[in-house]
C-alpha angles and dihedrals in degrees: 000000000000115000118248104231134202117193113197110199093023094158095060128099096275098027093059095060095033091056093052094047093047091049090054090048102043105018129272096262092054094060117069113194118204138177142159092269139017112249127182095254138128091256091056096040101041100063148340112340132179131187108233137166107222088212093059110086093187093054092051093045090050092053091047091053098041094048096035090235119198102175129037124197106196104201099153113114144130107248129227105274094035092047092056089063094052109025099167094051091044091054091046095049098039095046108032095046087056093049090052092055095041090052092051088054092045088054088051092242091125130027106210140020133200113198122174122226125183146216083258087086086077122077144190092290094054117102103263101209120062091353106211126235090245114039146116110313115190104147116197099198131075089237092051093046091052092047093048091049089047091054091053091050092048091054091044093052090048094049098041104031103021093242113171100225122159128193144174130196102235118212118210108313124217122199138164096203101064129037121242114291108204103286127137092236091053092099085081089062098039093050091067094051091049094043091058098039103036106010087230139074135194107212120213090209130064119264097255099043102132117198136168112259139180136193112244093240089062093045092053090047091052092047094052093042095053089051092048093049117106111260092246091061092059103086099159116065099178101060138301124240110240128193143170111156142348125210145154128238087255091057096047090046090052090051092050090049089061087066100029105032094185093056115124130190129200129183131231108159116207135178090305091069090073090051092050092048090058093057132081123269094213137008135222105219098169092126092061091045092050101039103044102007099253117182131165127225106194129070127182095276097047092042093051092050092049094046094051092046092052096042095039 
């Protein structure tokens, strides 16, 4: 039996590609996309779509009942840089949308939840290199605080109510199909757009700011694979570390120059520098690799080539 899937936040950076991949995998009619508004996009036009406010429990419950939903992917969230400008709303959206879905699973109205966490759960006191699965977590951003709290609630609902909730801590995600969405790692998306259009880019981080990154294809693969894994393989019910590559703005610029020799980068760090400085430089994701056989495909060179081909 194919799962019947509801994606909340389907028009976002991850949701867009996740929806299309899940529809290919399970059939268009089995994947209901939803978001706060109806835009004229492929996600909206290519299959079932519902307008839903992630903060409205009754709306979500109604969709679950009408469409006989088994699995919910909760992708709606306010990201790091955007959340800093509106902390109260970020907390409300990031936390209460999660409670709504957890409570539907607790009531046995859905079977399985995917909820994304982030490297933002780590903070300035976390070991920066090869950040372990279990380590000091003192996030210094609203986004990170909400994600860390969310991880604790996911584990609590699993331990106390038996809820099957699965999560991964995404690093910075890079995609050619959707523009940047207000994250601190989004320079690594924007730089490709500017490289093609202007042959130059002013980076809002300093030249040697190293952060963990992942190509969107790998992130989607990981998301689908953790949900397909048998329940007994999922041993961590807070959130799994996930990694693919780590690089600095200098390194990605050098890689782009191999394809666009005239490309130039300059640096003008803003408020996002402080956020980036509080995050890890590289991640140890051995638990995900051991428990449910996670492996990445793209490195910096292959990702850069693929990005420029698609955008060009």
